[in-house]
C-alpha positions as a Python dict, from the first residue, in 0.01 Angstrom:
ca = {
    (1, 'M'): (0, 0, 0),
    (2, 'M'): (214, 75, 304),
    (3, 'L'): (588, 44, 270),
    (4, 'D'): (829, -129, 505),
    (5, 'V'): (1061, 118, 676),
    (6, 'K'): (1412, -5, 756),
    (7, 'T'): (1523, 131, 1091),
    (8, 'A'): (1818, -90, 1174),
    (9, 'A'): (2150, -163, 1008),
    (10, 'G'): (2074, -532, 1044),
    (11, 'S'): (1770, -507, 819),
    (12, 'E'): (1980, -333, 555),
    (13, 'A'): (2237, -612, 574),
    (14, 'A'): (1960, -866, 522),
    (15, 'A'): (1844, -701, 201),
    (16, 'P'): (1916, -902, -114),
    (17, 'P'): (2179, -762, -354),
    (18, 'E'): (1924, -628, -603),
    (19, 'E'): (2179, -551, -872),
    (20, 'R'): (2236, -926, -911),
    (21, 'E'): (1871, -1033, -884),
    (22, 'A'): (1620, -1082, -1165),
    (23, 'P'): (1344, -817, -1175),
    (24, 'L'): (1095, -1104, -1160),
    (25, 'A'): (1170, -1471, -1102),
    (26, 'V'): (879, -1717, -1097),
    (27, 'T'): (960, -2073, -993),
    (28, 'G'): (732, -2376, -996),
    (29, 'L'): (417, -2164, -970),
    (30, 'S'): (85, -2351, -976),
    (31, 'H'): (-268, -2239, -897),
    (32, 'A'): (-612, -2397, -906),
    (33, 'F'): (-969, -2277, -874),
    (34, 'G'): (-1137, -2575, -716),
    (35, 'E'): (-1064, -2866, -947),
    (36, 'R'): (-965, -2644, -1240),
    (37, 'Q'): (-588, -2610, -1268),
    (38, 'A'): (-517, -2258, -1394),
    (39, 'L'): (-136, -2273, -1380),
    (40, 'R'): (93, -2576, -1378),
    (41, 'E'): (455, -2549, -1259),
    (42, 'V'): (528, -2220, -1436),
    (43, 'S'): (888, -2097, -1416),
    (44, 'F'): (1060, -1802, -1589),
    (45, 'A'): (1270, -1492, -1518),
    (46, 'L'): (1274, -1141, -1662),
    (47, 'R'): (1576, -929, -1745),
    (48, 'R'): (1640, -561, -1692),
    (49, 'G'): (1575, -339, -1991),
    (50, 'E'): (1375, -602, -2178),
    (51, 'R'): (1013, -620, -2284),
    (52, 'T'): (894, -975, -2234),
    (53, 'V'): (566, -1066, -2402),
    (54, 'L'): (346, -1319, -2222),
    (55, 'L'): (157, -1464, -2518),
    (56, 'G'): (-147, -1684, -2480),
    (57, 'L'): (-507, -1726, -2586),
    (58, 'N'): (-788, -1608, -2360),
    (59, 'G'): (-803, -1856, -2071),
    (60, 'A'): (-433, -1946, -2094),
    (61, 'G'): (-370, -1829, -1738),
    (62, 'K'): (-220, -1486, -1803),
    (63, 'T'): (-448, -1291, -1569),
    (64, 'T'): (-416, -1560, -1300),
    (65, 'L'): (-39, -1528, -1323),
    (66, 'F'): (-59, -1148, -1288),
    (67, 'S'): (-293, -1186, -990),
    (68, 'L'): (-41, -1412, -815),
    (69, 'I'): (252, -1181, -890),
    (70, 'T'): (63, -882, -749),
    (71, 'R'): (-79, -1079, -451),
    (72, 'L'): (-441, -1037, -550),
    (73, 'Y'): (-431, -1416, -506),
    (74, 'D'): (-210, -1598, -258),
    (75, 'H'): (3, -1867, -419),
    (76, 'K'): (7, -2203, -246),
    (77, 'S'): (301, -2358, -429),
    (78, 'G'): (611, -2221, -596),
    (79, 'Q'): (785, -1887, -552),
    (80, 'V'): (753, -1533, -683),
    (81, 'R'): (1060, -1315, -629),
    (82, 'I'): (1086, -949, -727),
    (83, 'F'): (1446, -828, -725),
    (84, 'G'): (1516, -1106, -476),
    (85, 'W'): (1225, -1034, -243),
    (86, 'E'): (987, -1329, -202),
    (87, 'I'): (644, -1179, -232),
    (88, 'K'): (483, -1382, 46),
    (89, 'E'): (766, -1319, 291),
    (90, 'K'): (830, -950, 214),
    (91, 'P'): (521, -823, 29),
    (92, 'S'): (582, -453, 90),
    (93, 'E'): (943, -467, -29),
    (94, 'A'): (839, -664, -337),
    (95, 'L'): (524, -474, -432),
    (96, 'R'): (672, -126, -406),
    (97, 'R'): (907, -217, -691),
    (98, 'I'): (616, -299, -925),
    (99, 'G'): (398, -80, -1145),
    (100, 'V'): (81, -245, -1276),
    (101, 'V'): (-171, -175, -1550),
    (102, 'F'): (-455, -424, -1514),
    (103, 'Q'): (-670, -549, -1798),
    (104, 'L'): (-987, -384, -1666),
    (105, 'P'): (-979, -2, -1641),
    (106, 'T'): (-912, 120, -1287),
    (107, 'L'): (-929, 500, -1306),
    (108, 'D'): (-1193, 675, -1098),
    (109, 'L'): (-1390, 841, -1377),
    (110, 'D'): (-1535, 1106, -1146),
    (111, 'L'): (-1191, 1232, -1046),
    (112, 'T'): (-966, 1445, -1262),
    (113, 'V'): (-650, 1303, -1415),
    (114, 'A'): (-444, 1487, -1153),
    (115, 'Q'): (-658, 1359, -866),
    (116, 'N'): (-621, 1000, -986),
    (117, 'L'): (-244, 1038, -1001),
    (118, 'F'): (-204, 1218, -669),
    (119, 'Y'): (-419, 956, -497),
    (120, 'H'): (-188, 683, -625),
    (121, 'A'): (117, 879, -510),
    (122, 'A'): (-33, 919, -163),
    (123, 'L'): (-86, 541, -138),
    (124, 'H'): (288, 504, -191),
    (125, 'G'): (368, 763, 75),
    (126, 'L'): (518, 1020, -162),
    (127, 'P'): (543, 1379, -31),
    (128, 'R'): (321, 1606, -238),
    (129, 'H'): (608, 1810, -387),
    (130, 'V'): (783, 1490, -498),
    (131, 'A'): (460, 1351, -637),
    (132, 'A'): (389, 1674, -828),
    (133, 'A'): (724, 1663, -1007),
    (134, 'R'): (692, 1297, -1100),
    (135, 'I'): (331, 1333, -1212),
    (136, 'A'): (419, 1630, -1433),
    (137, 'R'): (698, 1429, -1595),
    (138, 'E'): (498, 1115, -1660),
    (139, 'I'): (187, 1290, -1786),
    (140, 'E'): (398, 1500, -2022),
    (141, 'R'): (561, 1186, -2161),
    (142, 'V'): (221, 1044, -2253),
    (143, 'G'): (114, 1376, -2407),
    (144, 'L'): (-174, 1462, -2175),
    (145, 'T'): (-51, 1765, -1980),
    (146, 'D'): (-338, 1973, -2116),
    (147, 'R'): (-594, 1723, -1981),
    (148, 'M'): (-464, 1714, -1622),
    (149, 'H'): (-759, 1894, -1470),
    (150, 'E'): (-1032, 1723, -1670),
    (151, 'K'): (-1232, 1432, -1533),
    (152, 'A'): (-1111, 1092, -1647),
    (153, 'R'): (-1450, 1014, -1802),
    (154, 'T'): (-1390, 1283, -2066),
    (155, 'L'): (-1088, 1093, -2204),
    (156, 'S'): (-1093, 836, -2483),
    (157, 'G'): (-1007, 474, -2410),
    (158, 'G'): (-654, 520, -2541),
    (159, 'Q'): (-602, 834, -2332),
    (160, 'R'): (-721, 656, -2018),
    (161, 'R'): (-465, 382, -2082),
    (162, 'R'): (-195, 648, -2113),
    (163, 'V'): (-297, 787, -1775),
    (164, 'E'): (-288, 439, -1623),
    (165, 'I'): (68, 387, -1748),
    (166, 'A'): (171, 729, -1616),
    (167, 'R'): (13, 642, -1281),
    (168, 'A'): (192, 308, -1267),
    (169, 'L'): (528, 486, -1301),
    (170, 'V'): (478, 768, -1048),
    (171, 'H'): (643, 575, -763),
    (172, 'E'): (937, 488, -994),
    (173, 'P'): (906, 109, -1003),
    (174, 'K'): (1174, -106, -1164),
    (175, 'L'): (926, -360, -1301),
    (176, 'L'): (614, -283, -1506),
    (177, 'L'): (334, -537, -1556),
    (178, 'L'): (71, -479, -1825),
    (179, 'D'): (-220, -720, -1863),
    (180, 'E'): (-373, -696, -2213),
    (181, 'P'): (-316, -318, -2217),
    (182, 'T'): (-432, -263, -2577),
    (183, 'V'): (-767, -445, -2562),
    (184, 'G'): (-1036, -229, -2722),
    (185, 'L'): (-796, 40, -2845),
    (186, 'D'): (-763, 170, -3198),
    (187, 'I'): (-449, 115, -3405),
    (188, 'A'): (-293, 453, -3325),
    (189, 'S'): (-346, 411, -2949),
    (190, 'R'): (-201, 58, -2958),
    (191, 'Q'): (106, 180, -3143),
    (192, 'F'): (160, 467, -2898),
    (193, 'L'): (158, 228, -2601),
    (194, 'L'): (397, -15, -2771),
    (195, 'D'): (639, 264, -2863),
    (196, 'H'): (619, 421, -2518),
    (197, 'V'): (692, 96, -2337),
    (198, 'R'): (980, 12, -2572),
    (199, 'M'): (1125, 355, -2489),
    (200, 'L'): (1096, 287, -2115),
    (201, 'C'): (1289, -37, -2157),
    (202, 'R'): (1554, 114, -2381),
    (203, 'E'): (1616, 445, -2202),
    (204, 'E'): (1538, 362, -1839),
    (205, 'G'): (1625, -6, -1815),
    (206, 'L'): (1274, -95, -1705),
    (207, 'A'): (1180, -463, -1706),
    (208, 'V'): (836, -516, -1860),
    (209, 'L'): (599, -813, -1867),
    (210, 'W'): (336, -745, -2136),
    (211, 'A'): (49, -996, -2151),
    (212, 'T'): (-142, -1029, -2477),
    (213, 'H'): (-328, -1268, -2705),
    (214, 'L'): (-226, -1065, -3012),
    (215, 'I'): (70, -1211, -3198),
    (216, 'D'): (139, -886, -3380),
    (217, 'E'): (241, -733, -3045),
    (218, 'V'): (536, -974, -3033),
    (219, 'D'): (819, -792, -3212),
    (220, 'A'): (1150, -945, -3313),
    (221, 'E'): (1343, -760, -3040),
    (222, 'A'): (1126, -886, -2753),
    (223, 'R'): (1150, -1198, -2547),
    (224, 'V'): (841, -1414, -2549),
    (225, 'I'): (679, -1657, -2308),
    (226, 'V'): (416, -1883, -2462),
    (227, 'L'): (152, -1984, -2207),
    (228, 'H'): (-119, -2232, -2302),
    (229, 'R'): (-380, -2390, -2078),
    (230, 'G'): (-174, -2303, -1773),
    (231, 'R'): (153, -2448, -1903),
    (232, 'L'): (462, -2263, -2017),
    (233, 'L'): (547, -2404, -2361),
    (234, 'A'): (838, -2183, -2466),
    (235, 'E'): (1050, -1893, -2341),
    (236, 'G'): (1328, -1691, -2499),
    (237, 'P'): (1415, -1436, -2768),
    (238, 'V'): (1159, -1440, -3048),
    (239, 'P'): (1402, -1564, -3319),
    (240, 'E'): (1509, -1850, -3091),
    (241, 'V'): (1151, -1956, -3016),
    (242, 'I'): (1069, -1950, -3389),
    (243, 'R'): (1379, -2153, -3472),
    (244, 'N'): (1319, -2411, -3199),
    (245, 'A'): (963, -2461, -3326),
    (246, 'N'): (1101, -2515, -3679),
    (247, 'A'): (871, -2234, -3793),
    (248, 'S'): (902, -1934, -4025),
    (249, 'S'): (716, -1680, -3808),
    (250, 'M'): (595, -1625, -3454),
    (251, 'R'): (239, -1699, -3565),
    (252, 'E'): (345, -2034, -3709),
    (253, 'A'): (557, -2109, -3402),
    (254, 'F'): (258, -2043, -3177),
    (255, 'D'): (43, -2278, -3385),
    (256, 'V'): (309, -2549, -3371),
    (257, 'L'): (361, -2515, -2994),
    (258, 'T'): (-5, -2505, -2898),
    (259, 'G'): (-165, -2711, -3171),
    (260, 'E'): (-400, -2420, -3235),
    (261, 'R'): (-488, -2276, -3574),
    (262, 'R'): (-603, -1916, -3579),
    (263, 'A'): (-729, -1694, -3858),
}
């Protein structure tokens, strides 16, 4: 995506004071596909340095919400603000602050790991020497330096996810969105991703929205948003959501809030 270039002092003065703005603020967001209402008046805000888990069953509206936040779909009602930038009014300013890992794999399997990452960096306008340093750092942090020059198709599913997270961070976003990032992965790969993202929140102050249908990915230190059939049913620290539902666990709280019973 192309980035807006500020050339006048006036445009700088018009910029929102990002240090006081929420990484992501969604207000009154609704969306429909024909007569089917996918989201209904959804509102929430993320905080810096926190991993917020968007928890919902398949079909709850999680992917629709991600598609609106990233402008794959255009929202007709409500607002989406990223560090104060309304995404419809200033899409370039908003989107350049986001890193995204979509539910479906998006690596080009016929390119090497390095080629996938450098292509992403070029889309963000990074000079090659800057991109090289950032790529080396991110790929080392996910433990795949020795696979840099191999084609993506030679990697396991878990390794491909690691590359996608590294790619999402190359342009140094302040907000990371992950849509069902552990689907189809083994236990060790799931745990690596969870630990890596927790580290990013703790050490770099990254704000993370992690969408999942797996309750065991909601840890006690996270915030949680419960989304069900397009409606936001609860939001807050996990212990608070459990307490407000008069439940003894997050699994029980989810059942109480949604009326669902799961094995």
